[in-house]
N, C-alpha and C positions, 0 to 999 in steps of 0.2 A: 043186740045187747052185749054180746061178747066183745065186739069191737069197741063199744062204749066203755066197757069195764077195763079193757086193755089200755085204752087211751088215758083213762083216769089213773090207772096204776103207773103208767109211764110218767104222767105229770106229777103224781104224788111222790115218786121216787127219783125224780130228776135231780142231778147235782146242782144245777143252776136254779136260781129263783125264777118262778113263772107266776105272773098275775094278769088279771084282766080288769079293765075299767071301761065304763061307758063313756059316752061323748061328753059328759060333764065332769069326768075325772073321778067318779065314785068307784071304789074297789068292789068288784063283784066276786072275784075268786082269787085265791092265793095258795100256793103249794107250801109244804113244810120247809123246804130249803129257803124260800123267800122269807118266811116267818123267822127262821133261825138267823138269817142274815141281818134282819132289821131288829131282832130281839123282841118280837111281839108274839102273842098267841093269835091264832087265826081269827077268833071271834072279836079280838081287839081291833082288827083291821077291816073286816068285812063291813061295807056300808060307809066307811070313812073315805074322805077325799085323799087322792094321791099325794096332796101337798104335805100330809103328815110324814111322808118318807123323804121329803125334799127340803134341803137347808133353806132358810129364809132368803139367802142371797140368790137362790136359783128359782124361787117360787114364781116370780114375775115371768121368767122365761118359760117355766112349766105351764103356767096359765095360758100363755100365748100358744104353747105347743099343743096343748090338749083342747082348750076351748075355742081357739081361733084357728082351727085346722083349715088353712087356706092354701092357695097355690104355692106361695113361697115356702111354706113349711111342709107341704105334701111331698115335695121331692126328697126330703130327708128321711121319710119313713122307709124302713127296710135297709137303710145303709149302715145303721149303728153309729154310736158315738160314745165318748167317754164323758162321764158326769160324776156328780158327788151325791152320796146318799147320807141320811142321818139316822142313826140307830135310836132306839127308845131312850137310851141313857144320854143322848145328846152328842155322842161321838160321831164324827164325820169319817167317811171312808170312800175311796175311789171305786167306781164301778163302770162296767161296760153295758150299755143299754141297747137292745135291739127292739124296735117297735113294729108290730104288724097290724094292719087293719083287716078286720073280718066283718063281713056283712051277714048278720044273723037276724031273721024275723023282721026284715025291713028296717033294721037299725044298725049302726056302726058300733062294733066292739073293738077295743084296742088291746092287743096282747103284748105284754112286755116280757122280754127275756133278760134277766139280770145276772151278770157274772162279776163276782168279787175280785177286784184288782189289787187288794191290799198287799198280798205277798209279792206280786209283780212290781208294785210301786216301791216296796221296801228293797227288793233286789235292785231295781233301777237306781234308787237313792244310794245304796251301798256301792253300786258300780260307779256312780257319779262321784261319790266321795273318794273311792279308790283311784279313779281317773284323775281327780283333782290332786290327790296325794302324790300320784305318780308324776304329774306335771310339776309339782313343787320339788320332788326329788330330782327329776331331770334338770329342772332349772338350777337347783343347788349344785348338782354334780357338774352341770355345764359351767356354772360360774367358778366352781373349784378347779375344773379342768383348765379353763381359760387362765385362771390365776397361776396354776402350775406351769402351763405353757409359757406364760409371761416370765415366771421365775426361772424356768429352764433357759429361756432365751437370754435373760439377763446373766445367768450363770455362764452360758456359752460365751457371751461377749466378754465377761470377766476372765474366763479361762483363755480366750484368744489373746486378750491383752496380756495376761500373765505369761503365755507362751512366747509372745513377742519380747517381753521384758527378759524372760529366762534366756532366750536366744542371745539377746544383747549382753546379758550378764555372763553367759558362757563364753561369748566371744571376748569380752573384756578379761575374763578370768584366764583364758588361754593366752591372751596377749601378755597379761601380767606374769603368768608362770614362765612363759618363754623369756620375758625380760629378766625375771628373777633368776632363772636358770643361768642366763648369761652373766648377770651382774654378780652372782654368788660364785659361779665356777671360776671366773677370771681371778679374783683375789685368792680363792682357795688353791688354785693351781700355782699362783705366785708364792704363797706360803709354803706349799709342798716343795717347790723348786728351791726356795731359799733354805729350807730345812735340809734338803739334800746337799746343797753347797756348803752349809755350815758344817755338816757331818764330814764332808770331804776335806775342807780346810782345817778342821780340828783334829784330823788323824795324827798329825805330827806332834800334837800336844799329849796324845795318849791319855786324855782325861775322860774317865768313865762317866763322870757327871754330865759332861757335854753331850756325850752320846745318848745317855739316858733321857735327857730333856728333849733332844732332837727326836727321839722315838716317840715321846709323848706328843710333840707337835704333830708329827706325821699321823699318829693314831687319832688325834683330835680332828685333824683335817679329814681323815678317812671317815670318821663318824659323822661329821657335818655333811660330807658328800652323801653319805648313806641316808641321812635325814632328808636332804634335798631330793634324792631319788625317790624316797617314800612319798613325798608330796607330789612329785611329778607322776609317779605310778598311780596314786590315788585319783589323779585327774584323768589319766589315760585309760584306766581300766574299764570305765563306762563306755568307751568308744572302741578301742581296739584291745582285744585280749592279748596279754603277753604270751608268747609261745616259748615253752621250755626248750632248751637246747641240750640234749642228752649227750653225755660223754662219760667214759670210764675213767675213774680217778681213785687215788688212794685216800680213803676216808680218814685213816689214822694220821696221815701227814697233814691233811687239812685241819683236823681237830687240834693237833699239836700246834700248828701255826696260829690258829685262832686263839687258843689259850695263852700262848706267849704274847701275842699282840695285845690282847685285852688285859693281861696281867699288869700292864703299864697304866691302866685306867682305874684299877681297884682302889677302894678306900684303905685307910691305914689298917694293916693287919689282916685284910681280906686275902683269900687265896683261891685261885681257880684250880680245882683238882680234876684233871682229865684222865679217863681210863677207857680202854676198849676191851670188848669181850668177843670171843669167837676167833677162829683161825683165819677166816677170810677178812681182807681189808679193802677190797675193791668193790665199788658200786657203780652203777650206770644211772646217773641223775644229772640234773643241771647244777653244775658246781657253784655257779654264782648265786643261784637262788637258795641253795642249801647254805652257803656261807652267810648270805644276808640274813637268813632266818635264824641261824645259830647266834650270830652277833646280836641280833635284836633281843633274843631271849636272855643271853648272858648279860648284856648291858642292863636290861630290866632287873635281873637278879642282883647286879651290883648296886643299882640305884635304890632298890627297895630293901636292902639288907643292911644290918649294922656293921660297924667296924669289927675286925677280928673274927670274921665268920668264914666258913668254907662254902664255896659254890661248887657243887658236884656236876661235872659235865661228862656224860657217858655216851658211848656209841657201842652198838653190837650188830653183827651181821650173821645170819644163818642162811639156810637154803631158801627160805620162804620170804624173809623180810629183813629190813634194815630199821633199827630203832635208835633214835637220838633222844636223850633226855637231859634236862637242865633242872637241878634242884637247888633251892636256897632255903635259908632259915629266916626269911624276912618277915614283913608285916602281914603277909597273906592277903587274900581277897575276900571282902565281906560277902556273905552268902547271897544277899539280895542283889549284889552287883554282878555275880558270876554269869547270869544268863545274858548280860549285855557286853561281855568282855571283848567279843570280836567285832563289835559294831564300830564303824569309823568315828574317830574323835571322842570315843567314850573313855573316861578315866574314872577309876573307882573313887569312892568317897574318902577313903583313907590315904589317897595319893598325896594330899597336903601340898607342900611347896616343891615337891620333887618335879623337876622339869620333864617335859614330855609332850608329844603331839597327839597321843591317843590313836596313832595310826599304825604303830609297830606291830601289834598283834593282828590287826586286820590284814596287814601285808603278809605276815607269816602264814596266816590261815589261807590266804589266797595263793601264795607260792606253793604251799603244801598241797592244796587241791589241784593245782595245775599239773603236779607230778603224780597225781592219783594217790596221794597220801592222805593221812588223817592226823589231826592235832587234838590232843585231849589234855586235861589238867586236873590236878587235885590240889585243893588249897584249904588251909585252916587259918583263920585270923591269928596273928602273933606267933604262928608256928611254922610258917613257910609255905612254899608252893613248888610243885614239880610239874613241868611241861614235858609232854612226850610227843614226838613226831614219829609216825610209823609209815614206812614205804614198802610196798610189795616188791620183791625182787623180780626183775624182768628177765 
């Protein structure tokens, strides 16, 4: 009795559905889990044919399975299979069915163990959907990656072609600059020589006007040569850095010489006022680079200032530094242009028709940097500009 009660308790409390049918498919017993699974009460199923729990599409198969239990079907009992069940409300759901045959009182009873696969199927469907989504994503990413690789390959080919063209252009540019250097220097040297000869032959006439204009010619030739050197330097600086050649020289003598030379180029009524501060007059820098930088700044001050204005050219030396400044009362530099001032070939918006290459300040900044110096400026439109070169004393 106890064993029978225990077995009944186990069946009644089992998680999976358990039912028994006779050889004709009539339901003889069913546990609460099976009733809940199919949505019926126990009394609604007892005595009913098993077909009530099987979808119409599977009833033919069920009839064969239960009523025509033969050799071909006998082998499937005990192995379990997946099937479809139908609830009282008509909803279908997947299940796993295990069937066992029991001989009881000289007759065959079939015991079915039913496990609901709904959650498992839902999880499998979600997994399948996720896998399909991943495949689409991978396919899209692969297509995008292949497109990117193709674009990169095309860009690489274009860059290679551009590099080849750039090398050819650089070669042509170098050839042109070499030719231009030769073609310009030859006539400039001739003009310089002729001016010197005119000055020599005109000495007996003692005519100050002749000497004045000869100096203008020489100064103009010197400035043209300086411009030519700027272009050549701009070409070379990307390949070989200019090396400063330091020497000790008298800064006051150099400043006075520059002021006198450039005074011949000023506009009507303009005056270059040179002054030096400090007891020391000797510095150790590259004299040619300093001279070229100062000339560039003063020529700019002349070009961008009106007639009858003063250009202040100052130098000072103390124990720690050498300072050179050039101040004008010219048109000034627009604020929006100031950040680009030292870029090659850049010219401010208000430069107008004033001639220039846009290289002068680039060269000055480069020369100053080569000598470990700094360049700075302050400018206000219509009120003038002051450039300051500062070099530490070595």
